[in-house]
C-alpha positions as CSV (number, residue, x, y, z in Angstrom):
1,M,-23.0,21.7,-72.0
2,T,-22.3,25.5,-71.8
3,W,-19.3,27.0,-70.2
4,R,-21.5,28.7,-67.7
5,F,-23.3,25.6,-66.8
6,T,-20.0,23.8,-66.3
7,I,-19.0,26.5,-63.8
8,L,-22.1,26.3,-61.8
9,L,-21.7,22.4,-61.6
10,L,-18.2,22.9,-60.4
11,M,-19.3,25.2,-57.7
12,V,-22.2,22.9,-56.7
13,L,-19.7,20.0,-56.3
14,S,-17.4,22.2,-54.1
15,G,-17.5,22.0,-50.3
16,C,-17.1,24.9,-47.7
17,S,-16.9,22.9,-44.5
18,S,-14.6,25.3,-42.6
19,S,-16.5,28.4,-43.6
20,K,-19.2,30.5,-41.9
21,T,-22.1,32.1,-43.7
22,E,-23.9,35.3,-42.5
23,R,-26.3,37.8,-43.8
24,G,-25.8,41.6,-43.8
25,T,-26.7,44.8,-45.6
26,I,-24.2,46.6,-47.9
27,A,-24.0,50.2,-46.7
28,K,-21.1,51.3,-49.0
29,V,-19.0,50.2,-52.0
30,L,-15.6,51.4,-51.1
31,D,-13.8,50.2,-54.3
32,G,-14.1,47.3,-56.9
33,R,-13.4,44.7,-54.4
34,T,-14.2,46.1,-51.0
35,L,-17.8,46.4,-49.5
36,E,-18.7,47.9,-46.1
37,L,-21.6,46.3,-44.2
38,A,-24.1,48.4,-42.2
39,D,-22.4,47.1,-39.0
40,G,-19.1,48.6,-40.0
41,R,-17.3,45.3,-41.0
42,L,-15.5,45.2,-44.3
43,L,-15.8,42.5,-47.0
44,R,-13.0,41.9,-49.4
45,L,-14.2,39.9,-52.4
46,A,-12.1,36.8,-52.0
47,G,-9.9,35.4,-54.8
48,L,-10.2,38.6,-57.0
49,E,-7.8,41.3,-58.3
50,T,-9.8,44.2,-59.7
51,P,-8.4,47.2,-61.5
52,H,-6.7,49.6,-59.1
53,C,-3.6,51.8,-58.9
54,G,-2.4,50.8,-55.4
55,E,-3.7,52.0,-52.0
56,A,-2.7,55.6,-52.2
57,K,-5.5,58.0,-52.0
58,D,-4.1,60.2,-54.9
59,R,-4.4,57.3,-57.4
60,S,-7.5,55.9,-59.1
61,S,-8.3,53.8,-62.0
62,V,-11.0,54.4,-64.6
63,E,-11.9,50.6,-64.6
64,D,-12.3,50.6,-60.7
65,K,-15.0,53.3,-61.1
66,E,-16.9,51.1,-63.6
67,V,-16.6,48.0,-61.3
68,R,-17.8,50.2,-58.4
69,R,-20.9,51.4,-60.4
70,F,-21.7,47.8,-61.2
71,L,-21.5,46.7,-57.5
72,E,-23.6,49.6,-56.5
73,E,-26.3,48.7,-58.9
74,Q,-26.2,45.1,-57.8
75,V,-25.8,45.2,-54.0
76,L,-25.9,48.7,-52.5
77,Q,-28.4,48.9,-49.7
78,Q,-29.4,45.2,-50.3
79,Q,-29.0,42.2,-48.0
80,V,-26.4,39.7,-49.2
81,E,-25.2,36.5,-48.0
82,F,-21.5,36.3,-47.5
83,T,-19.2,33.3,-46.6
84,Y,-15.9,33.5,-45.1
85,N,-13.4,31.7,-43.0
86,P,-13.3,33.0,-39.5
87,G,-9.7,32.2,-39.0
88,A,-8.5,34.1,-42.1
89,T,-9.3,37.7,-41.4
90,Q,-6.9,40.0,-43.4
91,A,-4.4,42.3,-41.6
92,L,-6.6,45.3,-42.1
93,G,-9.7,43.6,-40.6
94,H,-11.3,42.8,-44.0
95,L,-13.2,39.5,-44.2
96,A,-12.2,37.8,-47.4
97,A,-15.6,36.6,-48.5
98,Q,-17.7,35.0,-51.2
99,V,-20.7,37.3,-51.6
100,R,-24.0,36.4,-53.0
101,F,-27.2,38.3,-53.8
102,G,-30.1,36.2,-54.7
103,A,-29.0,34.0,-57.6
104,H,-25.9,36.1,-58.3
105,H,-22.4,34.9,-56.9
106,I,-20.8,38.5,-57.2
107,N,-17.2,37.2,-57.1
108,L,-17.8,34.9,-59.9
109,E,-19.9,37.4,-61.9
110,L,-17.0,39.8,-61.8
111,L,-14.7,37.2,-63.3
112,E,-17.3,36.3,-65.9
113,R,-17.7,39.9,-67.0
114,G,-14.0,40.6,-67.2
115,Y,-14.1,43.0,-64.4
116,A,-11.7,41.1,-62.3
117,R,-9.0,38.5,-62.7
118,Y,-8.4,35.4,-60.4
119,F,-5.8,36.4,-57.8
120,T,-3.7,33.4,-56.7
121,K,-0.4,35.0,-55.5
122,Y,-1.0,33.9,-51.9
123,G,-2.9,30.7,-52.7
124,T,-6.0,29.5,-54.5
125,I,-9.7,29.5,-53.4
126,Q,-9.9,25.8,-53.0
127,E,-13.7,25.5,-53.0
128,F,-14.1,27.6,-56.3
129,H,-10.6,27.2,-58.0
130,K,-11.9,25.3,-61.1
131,A,-14.9,27.6,-61.5
132,F,-12.9,30.7,-61.1
133,E,-10.3,29.5,-63.6
134,A,-13.0,28.6,-66.0
135,A,-14.7,32.0,-65.7
136,E,-11.4,34.0,-66.1
137,H,-10.4,31.9,-69.2
138,H,-13.7,32.5,-70.9
139,A,-13.6,36.2,-70.3
140,R,-9.9,36.3,-71.5
141,E,-10.7,34.4,-74.6
142,A,-13.7,36.6,-75.4
143,G,-12.0,39.9,-74.6
144,S,-14.8,40.7,-72.1
145,G,-14.6,43.7,-69.8
146,F,-11.0,44.8,-69.2
147,W,-9.2,41.9,-71.0
148,K,-7.6,43.4,-74.2
149,D,-5.4,41.3,-76.4
150,G,-5.1,38.8,-73.5
151,R,-3.9,41.3,-71.0
152,F,-5.9,42.7,-68.0
153,A,-5.7,46.4,-68.5
154,T,-5.7,49.2,-65.8
155,T,-5.8,52.8,-66.8
156,C,-4.5,54.8,-64.1
157,L,-5.6,58.4,-63.8
158,H,-2.7,60.9,-63.7
159,N,-3.6,62.3,-60.4
160,P,-1.0,64.7,-58.6
161,M,2.1,62.6,-57.9
162,P,4.7,63.6,-55.4
163,S,6.9,66.2,-56.8
164,F,10.1,64.2,-56.8
165,L,8.6,61.7,-59.1
166,E,7.3,64.0,-61.7
167,G,8.7,63.3,-65.1
168,K,10.5,60.2,-63.7
169,F,10.2,56.4,-63.8
170,V,10.3,53.8,-61.0
171,G,12.4,50.8,-61.4
172,S,11.4,47.6,-59.4
173,G,13.0,44.4,-58.5
174,D,11.8,42.6,-61.5
175,L,14.0,44.9,-63.7
176,H,11.1,46.7,-65.2
177,F,10.7,50.4,-65.1
178,H,7.2,51.9,-64.6
179,A,5.1,55.0,-64.6
180,P,4.9,56.1,-61.0
181,E,1.2,55.2,-60.7
182,C,1.5,51.7,-62.1
183,V,0.0,49.0,-60.0
184,E,2.7,46.4,-60.9
185,I,5.2,48.2,-58.7
186,Q,3.2,47.7,-55.7
187,G,4.9,45.4,-53.1
188,E,8.1,45.0,-55.0
189,P,11.0,44.8,-52.5
190,R,13.4,47.0,-54.3
191,L,12.6,50.4,-56.0
192,T,14.8,52.9,-57.9
193,V,13.7,56.3,-59.0
194,L,15.1,56.8,-62.5
195,E,15.7,60.2,-63.9
196,D,15.1,59.4,-67.7
197,L,15.2,56.7,-70.4
198,A,19.0,56.8,-70.8
199,Q,19.4,56.0,-67.1
200,A,16.9,53.2,-67.4
201,R,18.7,51.7,-70.3
202,K,22.1,52.0,-68.7
203,E,20.8,50.3,-65.5
204,A,19.5,47.4,-67.7
205,Y,15.8,47.9,-67.0
206,S,13.0,47.4,-69.7
207,P,9.7,49.2,-69.9
208,C,6.7,47.6,-68.0
209,P,4.4,46.2,-70.8
210,R,1.4,47.0,-68.6
211,C,1.7,50.8,-68.0
212,L,4.2,51.5,-70.9
213,P,2.9,49.3,-73.7
214,E,3.9,51.4,-76.7
215,L,7.4,52.0,-75.2
216,A,7.8,48.2,-74.4
217,A,6.9,47.3,-77.9
218,T,9.8,49.2,-79.5
219,W,12.3,48.8,-76.8
220,T,15.7,47.4,-77.6
221,K,18.1,46.3,-74.9
222,P,21.7,47.4,-74.9
223,E,24.1,44.9,-76.3
224,A,26.0,44.5,-73.1
225,A,24.9,45.8,-69.7
226,G,27.6,46.4,-67.1
227,P,27.4,45.3,-63.6
228,R,24.7,47.1,-61.5
């Protein structure tokens, strides 16, 4: 039994009793996880995190552009079937949906190709949890798409940053310091602008392995860090 057949079997055995299924035409691909219907409604591909650099308009990801191209080739101007929970509309009005086009389950296909990873921060997708986990595991093990050495990579373009962040780092509540465009600092409760590496070391921060991998590989912590 192949891994893909196993995934399909898991999905067939899953139920979606509280969900609603509709059809609509995709008018725009806004980013690697957001589709706009011809009637103006927005679909967010549920259960996925795709490469991005936050919501700011002056940030963009090389990988996000690749995912957008793939989605445009698959579903742009096509009628799709989408399933969502009517009671779980997201704050910005997005419908968190599973999207299908013909025999393609778009959410699952992005995971299979390594174009997305399974996003479980706010809970799992009950109906497809095992299938999504299996698809991500296979992509990670195979190094497919954006999985490199077991890490899901995002290459943020260095678009113009606010002048006060130029040449500086951003420290977040997880005690990592980041390049200003790093997606990992999004949503952190406590942010600190750090002038240089010396200040980062003094404040007992360590480099983010995602946006500063080379620095993280050679970073040594101070023997004793004073109170912050």
